[in-house]
C-alpha positions in Angstrom: 119.5 186.7 61.4 120.2 188.5 64.5 119.8 192.5 65.1 123.9 192.5 65.3 124.2 190.3 62.3 121.5 192.3 60.2 123.5 195.8 60.9 126.5 194.4 59.8 125.1 193.3 56.9 123.9 196.0 55.9 126.9 198.5 56.6 129.0 195.9 54.6 126.3 196.2 51.9 126.8 200.1 52.2 130.3 199.8 52.4 130.7 197.7 49.2 127.9 200.0 47.5 130.0 203.5 48.3 133.1 201.7 46.4 134.8 201.4 50.0 135.2 197.5 50.1 139.0 197.1 49.4 139.7 193.8 50.8 141.2 192.5 47.4 143.2 195.5 46.9 146.7 195.6 47.9 147.9 199.0 49.2 151.8 200.1 49.3 153.5 202.1 51.6 156.1 204.6 49.4 158.8 206.3 51.3 162.3 206.8 50.5 165.8 207.2 51.6 169.2 208.4 50.2 169.6 205.4 47.9 166.0 205.0 46.0 162.3 205.1 46.3 161.6 202.5 48.9 158.2 200.7 47.9 157.0 198.2 50.3 159.8 198.1 52.2 162.4 197.5 49.1 164.2 200.1 47.0 163.8 200.2 43.5 165.4 201.2 40.4 163.2 202.7 38.3 162.4 203.3 34.9 159.6 206.0 33.8 158.4 207.8 30.4 156.2 210.7 30.1 153.0 210.0 28.2 150.2 212.9 28.4 147.0 211.6 28.1 145.0 214.5 25.9 147.9 214.2 22.9 146.5 211.1 22.0 143.3 209.7 22.3 141.9 206.9 25.2 141.2 204.1 22.5 145.1 204.1 21.7 146.3 204.6 25.2 146.2 200.9 26.3 148.7 199.7 23.5 151.1 202.9 23.9 151.0 201.9 27.6 151.7 198.4 26.5 154.8 199.1 24.4 156.1 201.4 27.1 156.1 198.4 29.6 157.4 196.2 26.8 160.4 198.8 26.1 161.0 198.1 30.1 159.4 201.0 31.6 158.1 200.7 35.3 156.3 203.9 35.4 154.5 206.3 33.6 154.9 210.2 33.9 152.2 213.0 33.2 151.3 216.3 33.5 147.9 217.6 34.7 146.6 219.9 32.3 144.5 222.6 34.5 143.3 225.1 31.5 141.2 222.1 30.2 140.3 220.7 33.0 138.8 224.3 34.5 138.3 225.9 31.3 135.8 228.3 33.4 136.7 229.1 37.0 134.4 226.5 38.5 133.5 224.3 35.9 135.5 221.1 35.2 135.8 219.2 32.7 137.3 214.9 32.6 136.0 213.7 29.7 137.6 212.1 26.5 140.9 212.8 25.9 141.0 214.8 28.9 139.8 211.8 31.3 142.9 211.6 33.9 141.0 209.1 35.7 140.5 206.9 33.0 144.1 207.4 32.1 145.8 206.9 35.4 143.3 203.2 35.4 144.4 202.5 32.0 148.3 202.9 33.5 147.4 200.7 36.7 145.6 197.7 34.5 149.3 197.6 32.5 150.3 196.6 35.6 153.0 200.0 36.1 153.3 202.9 37.9 152.3 206.3 37.9 154.0 209.6 38.6 151.4 212.7 38.6 153.2 216.4 37.7 149.9 218.0 39.2 152.1 221.2 38.9 149.6 223.1 38.2 152.1 224.7 36.1 153.0 222.2 33.1 154.9 224.2 30.5 155.3 221.3 28.4 155.1 223.5 25.3 151.1 223.6 26.4 149.1 226.5 25.7 149.5 228.6 28.4 152.0 226.6 30.0 148.2 224.8 31.1 147.1 227.9 32.9 143.5 228.5 32.3 143.2 231.8 30.4 140.4 233.4 32.9 143.1 233.2 35.5 145.0 235.9 33.9 141.9 238.5 34.6 141.6 237.9 38.2 142.2 241.5 39.7 145.2 241.7 41.5 146.9 238.4 40.4 150.1 237.4 39.7 151.3 234.1 39.0 153.7 232.0 40.3 154.7 234.2 43.4 153.7 235.0 46.9 150.2 236.1 45.8 147.2 236.0 47.4 144.7 235.7 44.5 147.3 233.2 42.8 147.5 231.0 45.7 143.9 230.4 46.3 143.4 229.2 42.9 146.2 226.9 42.7 145.6 225.4 46.1 141.9 224.8 45.2 143.0 223.3 41.6 145.7 220.7 43.6 143.1 219.8 46.4 140.5 219.3 43.3 143.2 216.7 41.8 144.3 215.2 44.9 140.8 214.5 46.1 139.8 213.0 42.8 142.7 210.6 42.7 141.5 209.9 46.7 137.9 209.3 45.7 139.0 206.8 42.6 141.5 205.1 45.2 144.5 205.3 43.0 147.3 206.7 45.3 149.7 203.7 46.2 148.6 203.6 49.9 144.7 202.9 48.7 146.3 200.0 46.0 146.8 202.5 43.1 149.4 203.2 41.0 150.7 206.4 42.0 153.7 206.5 43.5 155.0 210.2 43.5 153.4 213.5 43.1 155.1 216.9 41.7 154.0 220.5 42.2 155.4 223.0 40.5 157.7 222.8 37.6 161.4 223.8 36.7 160.7 226.9 38.8 164.4 226.9 39.7 165.0 228.4 36.0 163.3 231.5 36.5 163.0 232.3 40.2 165.6 234.6 40.5 163.2 237.1 38.7 160.8 236.8 41.4 163.1 237.6 44.8 162.1 237.0 48.2 158.3 236.6 46.7 159.7 233.5 44.3 161.6 232.0 47.9 158.4 232.1 49.7 156.2 230.9 47.1 158.5 228.1 46.9 157.9 227.4 50.8 154.4 227.5 50.1 154.0 225.6 47.6 155.5 222.9 49.3 153.7 223.2 52.7 150.6 223.1 50.4 151.6 220.1 48.7 152.4 218.0 51.8 149.2 219.1 53.5 146.6 217.5 51.1 148.3 214.3 52.7 148.6 211.9 49.7 150.6 209.4 51.4 153.5 209.3 48.7 156.4 211.6 48.1 156.2 215.0 46.5 159.0 216.3 44.1 160.1 219.5 42.6 162.0 219.5 39.7 164.8 222.1 39.0 164.5 223.6 42.7 167.5 223.7 44.3 165.9 225.0 47.7 162.9 222.6 48.0 162.5 221.8 51.7 162.0 219.0 53.0 160.7 216.5 52.8 160.3 217.5 49.2 162.7 215.7 46.8 164.1 218.0 44.4 165.0 216.2 41.1 166.9 217.0 37.8 165.9 218.0 34.4 168.3 218.4 31.5 170.2 215.9 29.1 172.6 214.8 31.5 172.1 214.8 35.0 175.0 212.0 36.2 176.3 215.1 38.1 173.3 216.2 39.9 173.4 215.9 43.5 170.3 216.2 45.7 170.0 219.0 48.5 170.0 216.7 51.1 172.0 213.4 51.4 168.7 211.9 52.8 167.1 211.9 49.2 167.2 209.7 46.5 169.0 211.1 42.6 166.3 211.5 40.3 165.5 212.4 36.9 162.5 214.0 36.2 163.0 215.1 32.5 165.7 213.0 30.3 164.9 214.5 27.0 164.6 211.9 24.2 164.7 214.4 21.4 163.7 218.0 21.7 159.8 219.9 20.6 159.4 221.0 17.2 158.6 224.9 16.4 157.3 226.3 12.9 159.7 227.5 10.9 162.1 225.4 12.4 164.0 222.0 11.3 163.5 218.8 12.6 165.4 218.3 16.2 166.8 214.5 16.9 168.6 212.6 19.3 170.8 209.8 18.6 170.1 206.9 20.5 173.9 206.2 21.3 174.4 209.3 23.1 170.3 209.1 25.0 171.8 205.4 26.3 174.7 206.8 27.3 173.2 209.6 29.5 170.8 207.1 31.1 173.2 204.7 31.8 175.9 207.2 33.4 173.4 208.5 35.8 172.8 205.0 37.1 176.5 204.6 37.0 177.0 207.6 38.9 174.2 206.6 42.0 171.2 207.1 40.2 167.4 205.6 41.0 165.1 206.8 38.7 165.0 208.3 35.5 161.9 209.3 33.1 162.1 210.0 29.2 160.6 213.0 28.2 158.8 212.3 26.3 158.8 208.3 25.6 155.5 209.0 23.6 155.1 212.6 22.3 151.7 213.0 20.5 150.1 215.6 18.6 149.0 218.7 20.0 145.4 218.7 19.0 143.1 221.8 18.0 144.7 225.1 20.1 146.7 222.8 22.8 150.0 223.5 21.5 152.1 226.2 23.1 153.6 229.4 22.1 154.7 230.8 20.3 154.5 229.2 17.1 155.0 225.5 18.7 154.1 223.3 16.0 151.5 220.2 15.7 153.2 217.8 15.7 154.9 217.1 19.3 156.5 213.8 18.1 159.6 214.7 20.5 162.1 212.1 18.7 160.4 209.7 21.3 160.9 205.8 21.3 157.5 205.3 20.6 156.3 208.0 17.5 153.5 210.6 17.2 151.4 208.1 15.7 152.1 205.1 17.8 154.7 203.4 16.3 158.1 202.2 17.5 161.0 204.4 16.4 163.7 202.0 16.1 166.3 201.2 16.7 165.7 203.7 19.7 163.0 201.9 21.2 164.8 198.5 20.9 168.0 199.7 21.8 166.5 201.3 25.3 164.5 198.7 25.8 168.0 196.2 26.0 169.7 199.3 28.4 166.7 198.6 30.4 166.9 195.0 30.5 170.8 195.5 31.4 170.2 197.5 34.4 167.5 195.5 35.8 169.9 192.5 35.8 172.3 195.1 38.3 169.3 195.9 40.6 170.0 193.8 43.5 173.4 194.9 43.7 172.5 198.6 42.9 170.0 198.7 46.1 172.5 197.2 48.2 175.3 200.2 48.0 176.1 203.5 46.8 178.5 203.0 43.9 182.7 202.5 44.7 184.2 204.7 41.6 187.4 203.8 40.0 189.3 205.6 38.0 190.9 203.5 34.9 192.6 206.4 33.1 192.3 209.6 31.0 188.2 210.1 30.8 188.0 206.2 31.6 186.0 205.3 34.8 184.3 202.7 36.6 181.4 202.6 39.4 181.0 199.0 41.2 178.0 198.3 42.8 178.3 195.5 46.1 176.1 193.2 46.7 178.6 191.5 49.1 182.3 191.2 49.4 182.9 188.9 46.7 179.2 189.9 44.2 179.2 193.0 42.5 177.7 194.8 39.4 180.0 197.4 37.3 179.4 200.0 34.8 183.0 201.1 32.9 182.9 204.6 30.8 184.6 206.3 28.1 183.0 209.8 28.4 185.9 211.1 26.0 184.1 212.3 23.2 187.0 211.2 20.3 188.9 208.4 21.6 188.1 204.8 21.8 189.9 202.8 24.8 190.7 199.3 25.8 190.8 199.7 29.5 191.9 196.7 32.1 189.3 196.1 35.1 189.6 193.0 37.5 192.1 191.7 35.6 189.9 191.5 32.0 190.6 194.0 29.3 187.6 195.9 27.8 187.2 197.6 24.5 185.1 200.9 25.2 184.1 203.1 22.2 184.5 206.9 22.8 181.0 208.6 24.9 179.9 204.7 25.7 179.4 202.6 28.9 179.2 199.3 29.2 177.4 197.2 31.6 178.5 194.2 33.6 176.1 192.7 35.9 178.8 190.2 37.3 181.8 192.6 37.2 182.8 190.4 34.6 180.4 190.1 31.3 179.7 193.0 29.2 175.8 192.5 28.4 175.4 195.8 27.1 177.3 199.1 25.5 175.6 202.2 25.1 177.5 202.9 21.7 176.7 199.4 20.1 173.5 199.2 18.5 172.2 195.7 17.3 168.6 196.1 18.1 166.6 196.4 14.6 166.0 199.4 12.7 162.8 201.1 10.5 163.3 202.4 6.9 162.5 205.5 6.5 162.8 209.2 8.4 159.5 208.6 10.4 156.3 206.6 10.2 154.9 207.6 7.4 157.9 208.7 5.2 157.0 208.0 1.4 158.5 204.5 1.2 156.8 201.1 -0.4 154.8 200.3 2.8 153.2 203.9 2.7 149.8 204.6 0.4 148.4 207.7 -0.4 144.8 208.6 -1.4 144.0 211.6 -3.1 141.2 213.6 -1.9 138.8 214.0 -5.3 139.0 217.4 -6.8 135.9 217.7 -7.9 133.7 217.3 -4.7 135.7 220.4 -2.6 133.0 223.3 -1.7 134.3 226.4 -0.1 133.5 229.8 1.7 135.3 233.0 1.1 136.1 235.0 4.4 135.0 238.6 4.9 138.1 240.6 5.2 138.0 242.7 8.1 134.6 243.8 10.2 132.2 241.2 9.6 129.3 241.8 12.2 128.0 244.3 14.9 129.6 243.2 17.8 132.8 244.7 16.8 133.9 247.9 18.8 136.1 250.8 18.7 139.3 252.1 20.8 141.3 254.6 20.8 145.1 253.2 20.6 146.2 249.8 19.4 145.1 247.0 21.9 147.0 244.1 23.3 145.5 240.9 21.6 145.3 238.4 24.5 143.5 240.5 26.9 140.9 241.4 24.1 140.5 238.2 22.9 141.1 235.9 25.8 142.4 233.6 23.6 138.8 232.5 22.3 140.5 232.7 19.1 143.8 232.9 17.5 143.0 236.2 15.4 142.0 239.5 15.8 140.8 242.4 13.2 142.4 245.7 13.6 140.9 248.4 11.4 141.1 252.0 10.7 139.8 254.3 8.1 141.4 256.8 6.2 140.8 259.7 4.6 142.8 261.1 1.5 141.4 264.7 0.8 143.6 265.4 -1.8 142.5 265.1 -5.7 144.3 262.3 -7.3 144.8 262.1 -10.9 144.3 258.5 -11.8 147.0 256.0 -12.5 148.8 258.1 -10.1 147.4 257.0 -6.9 149.0 258.5 -3.2 152.2 255.9 -2.7 153.1 255.4 1.1 154.9 253.0 3.2 153.2 251.4 5.8 155.0 250.6 8.8 153.6 247.9 11.4 155.5 246.8 14.4 153.9 243.3 16.6 154.4 241.4 19.6 153.7 238.6 17.6 152.8 236.0 16.4 152.0 236.7 12.5 149.8 239.3 10.8 148.1 239.3 7.3 147.5 242.9 5.8 145.1 244.5 3.6 144.6 247.7 2.0 141.0 248.1 0.8 140.4 244.6 1.1 143.3 243.6 -1.1 146.2 241.5 0.9 149.7 243.6 0.7 151.5 241.9 3.0 152.2 239.2 5.4 154.6 239.7 8.3 155.6 236.5 11.2 158.1 235.8 13.9 159.6 232.5 15.1 159.3 230.5 18.1 162.7 232.5 19.5 161.2 235.6 18.7 157.6 236.0 17.9 157.6 239.8 17.3 158.4 241.2 14.1 158.2 244.6 12.0 156.7 244.8 8.4 157.2 247.1 6.0 155.1 247.4 2.9 154.2 250.2 -0.1 151.2 250.7 -0.4 148.6 253.3 -2.9 145.5 255.3 -1.2 142.9 256.6 -3.3 141.3 259.9 -3.0 138.7 259.9 -0.3 137.7 256.7 2.3 140.6 253.7 2.4 140.8 251.2 4.8 143.6 248.9 6.5 142.8 245.8 8.3 145.3 244.1 10.3 144.3 240.1 10.7 146.6 239.6 13.7 147.1 235.6 14.6 148.2 233.8 17.7 150.0 230.6 16.8 149.7 229.5 20.8 150.5 231.7 23.9 153.3 231.7 25.6 154.4 228.9 28.2 157.7 229.4 29.2 160.0 232.2 31.1 159.6 234.4 34.1 156.4 236.3 34.4 155.5 234.6 30.9 151.8 234.9 31.8 152.1 238.6 31.1 153.6 238.2 27.7 151.5 240.5 25.3 150.9 239.7 21.5 149.4 241.8 18.7 150.2 244.7 16.8 151.5 247.9 19.3 152.7 250.0 16.3 151.6 251.4 13.0 152.7 254.3 11.3 152.2 255.8 7.3 155.5 257.4 6.0 155.7 259.4 2.8 158.2 259.4 0.3 159.5 262.9 1.7 159.6 260.6 4.9 157.0 262.5 7.0 155.2 260.2 9.5 151.9 259.9 10.5 151.5 257.8 13.2 147.8 255.7 13.4 148.5 253.9 16.7 146.5 256.3 18.9 143.9 256.8 16.6 141.0 255.4 16.3 140.5 251.6 15.7 137.5 249.1 15.1 138.2 245.8 16.5 137.0 242.3 15.5 137.4 238.9 17.6 137.9 236.0 15.3 136.7 235.3 12.1 133.1 235.2 10.4 133.9 231.6 9.2 134.2 230.4 13.1 131.0 232.9 14.1 129.2 230.5 11.4 130.7 227.1 12.7 131.7 226.3 9.3 134.3 223.5 10.8 130.6 221.8 12.3 129.9 218.4 10.6 126.2 219.9 10.8 127.0 222.7 8.6 128.4 220.3 5.5 125.3 220.5 3.7 124.8 223.9 4.3 124.0 226.5 1.6 126.6 229.0 3.0 129.5 226.8 0.9 129.9 227.5 -2.8 130.4 224.4 -5.0 132.1 223.6 -8.5 134.0 222.1 -11.0 137.2 222.7 -9.0 138.2 224.4 -5.9 139.8 227.8 -6.4 143.6 228.2 -5.4 146.2 230.5 -4.1 143.8 232.5 -2.0 143.7 234.1 1.2 141.2 233.5 4.1 138.8 230.8 2.8 137.4 227.7 3.9 137.4 224.5 2.2 135.3 221.1 2.8 135.5 217.9 1.1 134.1 214.6 1.8 135.8 211.8 1.8 136.0 207.8 2.6 138.1 206.5 4.9 140.9 204.4 4.1 140.5 200.5 5.1 142.5 199.5 8.0 142.8 200.0 11.5 145.9 202.2 12.0 146.1 205.9 11.9 146.1 208.1 9.3 148.2 210.9 8.2 146.9 214.3 6.1 149.6 215.2 3.5 149.0 219.3 3.5 152.5 220.1 1.7 150.5 222.0 -0.9 148.6 224.3 1.5 150.1 227.7 3.2 149.1 227.9 6.7 145.6 227.8 8.9 143.9 225.4 10.8 142.1 221.7 10.1 139.4 219.6 11.4 138.0 216.3 10.5 134.3 215.2 11.4 134.5 218.5 13.9 137.6 217.4 15.5 140.4 219.5 15.3 143.6 218.3 14.4 145.5 221.5 15.0 147.2 224.2 13.1 149.1 223.6 9.7 151.8 226.0 8.2 153.7 224.2 5.4 154.7 227.6 4.0 157.0 228.4 6.6 160.4 226.7 5.8 163.4 226.4 8.0 166.3 227.9 7.5 168.6 226.2 4.6 171.6 225.3 6.1 172.6 224.1 9.8 171.3 220.2 9.5 173.1 217.4 9.8 172.8 214.4 7.2 170.0 212.7 8.8 171.2 209.7 11.2 174.7 210.6 10.5 174.6 213.8 13.3 177.9 212.3 15.5 176.4 210.9 19.1 179.8 211.8 20.7 179.7 214.9 22.6 177.4 216.6 25.2 174.2 216.7 23.2 172.1 220.2 23.1 169.0 220.7 21.2 170.6 222.7 18.2 173.3 219.6 17.2 171.3 217.1 15.7 169.0 218.7 12.7 167.2 217.5 9.8 165.2 219.0 6.8 166.7 221.9 6.7 165.1 224.1 3.6 161.8 222.4 4.2 158.5 222.7 6.2 158.9 221.7 10.0 155.5 219.4 9.5 153.5 218.3 6.3 151.7 215.9 7.7 148.9 215.9 10.2 147.6 212.9 12.2 144.0 211.5 12.3 143.4 209.3 14.8 141.7 206.4 13.4 139.0 206.5 15.8 138.0 210.1 14.6 136.6 208.5 11.3 134.3 206.3 10.2 132.6 204.0 7.4 131.1 205.8 5.0 131.8 209.6 4.2 133.8 211.9 6.6 134.3 215.6 6.6 137.5 217.4 6.4 137.5 221.6 6.6 140.0 223.4 6.2 140.6 227.3 7.0 143.3 228.9 4.3 144.8 231.9 5.8 147.7 232.9 3.0 146.6 230.5 0.1 147.2 226.8 -1.5 146.1 224.4 -3.5 143.5 221.7 -1.8 143.1 219.7 -4.8 146.5 218.1 -4.1 145.8 217.0 -0.4 146.1 213.4 0.3 145.6 210.9 2.9 148.4 208.7 3.9 148.1 205.0 5.3 150.5 202.7 6.5 149.7 199.0 5.8 153.6 197.8 6.5 156.8 198.7 7.7 160.4 197.6 6.5 162.9 196.8 9.1 166.2 195.7 9.2 168.8 194.8 11.4 172.8 194.0 11.0 174.8 192.1 13.7 178.4 191.0 14.1 180.4 188.0 15.6 181.6 190.6 18.4 178.3 191.6 19.7 177.0 190.8 23.1 174.4 188.2 23.1 170.9 189.5 24.1 170.7 191.2 27.7 167.9 189.1 29.1 169.8 186.0 28.6 172.5 186.6 30.9 172.0 184.6 34.0 174.1 184.7 37.1 176.8 182.1 37.0 176.6 181.5 33.7 178.8 181.4 30.5 177.3 184.5 29.0 180.3 185.0 26.7 179.5 181.3 25.2 176.2 182.2 24.0 175.7 183.5 20.5 174.5 187.3 19.6 171.3 187.5 17.7 169.4 189.0 14.8 166.2 189.9 16.6 163.4 191.1 14.4 159.8 191.8 15.4 156.6 193.6 13.6 153.9 196.2 14.7 151.3 194.2 16.9 148.9 192.9 14.1 151.6 192.6 11.4 153.6 189.6 9.9 156.9 189.2 8.2 155.7 188.8 4.6 159.0 188.5 2.9 162.7 188.8 3.7 164.0 191.4 0.8 168.4 190.7 1.9 169.8 188.3 3.9 173.6 187.9 4.1 176.2 186.6 6.6 179.8 187.4 5.8 181.0 190.9 5.2 177.9 192.2 3.8 178.3 195.9 3.1 176.4 199.0 3.4 173.6 200.4 5.5 169.7 199.1 6.2 167.7 199.9 2.7 171.0 199.9 0.8 172.7 196.6 2.2 174.6 194.6 -0.7 177.1 191.5 -0.7 180.2 191.9 0.2 183.5 189.5 -0.8 182.6 186.9 1.4 179.1 185.7 1.5 177.0 182.8 3.0 173.2 181.8 1.1 171.2 182.2 3.9 168.2 183.4 2.3 166.0 179.9 3.0 167.2 179.8 6.5 166.0 183.2 7.5 162.6 183.0 5.6 162.2 179.3 7.4 162.6 181.2 10.6 160.5 184.5 10.0 158.1 184.4 7.4 154.0 184.6 8.5 155.8 185.5 12.1 155.3 188.2 14.2 158.8 188.4 15.0 161.9 185.9 14.7 165.1 185.7 16.3 168.4 184.3 14.2 171.2 183.1 16.4 174.7 184.1 14.6 176.4 180.8 14.5 178.4 179.2 12.1 177.1 175.9 12.8 173.9 177.2 11.7 174.7 179.6 8.9 177.8 178.0 7.4 181.5 179.5 7.2 182.1 181.0 3.7 185.2 182.5 4.9 187.1 181.1 8.1 188.9 183.2 10.2 187.1 186.7 8.9 185.1 188.6 10.9 181.5 187.9 9.7 178.1 189.6 10.6 174.5 188.9 9.8 172.3 191.5 7.8 168.7 191.0 7.2 165.7 193.0 5.6 162.3 192.2 6.0 158.9 193.4 5.5 156.1 193.6 7.6 152.2 194.1 6.8 148.7 193.4 8.0 
């Protein structure tokens, strides 16, 4: 080998060794024009969904992403969570659930694209909006404005993430999946509070992002003044009327809320899929090019990641894939069919801007022309009450109120947003108490406990004149802060005639336990909308020294709003009133403080302390006691799926499984008894907001808590609880889901499957179908109901109608033992029990493992 050849070989080897050899990697150029994102010179119509990597575990990322792809998504969108990636200034963490690179590569392996929302402000109902708490304590800092200390830290983190992605060749130009990046987040909602400083900050953030040379477009959501070349995008329940701030930018929707988040003490919000599909179809009808479901999979706020105030541990969000990773039907299936229908129109949509045609009051069409005689159309009835028949291109079409029909050839309707023909799942949620759920009660005799000491518990307490703000004191190292004061009663008190006083407490939030002479006398708390509260308790004091111990509790640090970073928490006013209304203001007296709980300091949630002598063991655990720790060993139920821990018998606290925090719980906090609709009966017609469709009024926001299967193992596992209010641990159970009841009801007049349409085909001559699919790994093991004719009722309550063909054997032959099956609705196959009568096919089946 000659010298030149040897040098070339060594250089080649070095390049391969350093990871720069990318001959087989296909790079892509991402730009945009007024119509769409342009990837390698081709405009794209893109469906996207938000999946936040820390709200699940790496082991299930591939399956969740695969289900997203099967649901018709092209892009996965995620925030980046600064506070967990840089928990201590200059110290970075990208492991486990926070392995961002692994997540992006997992998306790439599935063949999907990525929108990386670096922010670094996230909101996301995430603790402190994603900002690290140490940022708060930098001298002179002001968040999200033209402030030098903040800009230094923000730019450094943005650059850190961008360089990490570049190093791993994850931007599209490097052959990676990242086609978009986002700087800041929803700043336009609150920028007026920052004045000129806010305007300058927006310009700086945009210039900083562009300077990082990602080679992909940057976006700013909800930012009308986003400077070029940043694309300003829409967030909301509807974005069809949104217009970008420049005619050179495409119409993009970065947050289409699939439901809404859950707060402790609130009913559960949900969004009917008919309305969600209507919003999506209207957006693409009116020239939209990219829309993202927030969330497509919500997941779980493990540990203390939930934002504040009072955001629940479940971040299910009524998303198409539920908190546990199961498909939420019919939402997932109906949206999949919608995506297929829109995909059939893509070539027309990228070829032209839509032409609007008025069809009547609240009735219109938008037509996309590929050529003078080739078009696709969206027909819309945006009235909220009246159905309509419309004439378009010489044909008559029926349009239910608040619906859109999609015609990929301007002739055949292959999808209507109000006609849900995809399968449904019985039960309100994955782990609803149905025949396909198993409960395992934990053995009462195996519980141990540790009683938390009330008040000051160690010599690292400190004293201060006056009441301290909680976040500045704890630095969010714990949810808990003890405020303790001694009160000396000098006058002699006759036994039985103790001094009666009224204790008045005012707090910024979020909750507090009140002890007088180590005895619990009160509990106060706020809500998500207003975490502050006032507590008045009648108390008695003894002669001599008395103690008042106040345990102030955080339930997530504020994550949204102008200047949210300086929003305080904790107790700010305490006074005693006697029966003559004389007031003794204790707020400026000498108080003793203790950050955290004794049990936290002892590390009682640590699996290594499972056999410690600190724990007390007895025949049965004490119940209804405040400030008590419990632990129990349990065997994980068989199976591969996730587990749910039923904590309905408990009050308020935190839980750990094998040392992993599954989050905060608060079943004792009931939602208001009124204001709910009857489950799925909420009328989808008319504008949706987060309070329109609610369920579980008068019930806890959450009683079931997600335990990822990979957090348990064969043999004994450890559950530890810290109970703050009082509960009964002997009634706690583990719930598994070995199966699922599914059903579908499709009429002869419903359209055939959207993906069966082909250009120039006689689509109308094809048959509609009942399509049933089990979760991966499950199979249809029984058919519980099957009728072709005029079946009545809903899923779970189907009954035979006056007209019925006995088709059970036909359905069994097609479906039993299969992961999925399709049954065409055809009298040639199913028979005709009542000629001339409109018929439908209803089927209920059981999937199991």
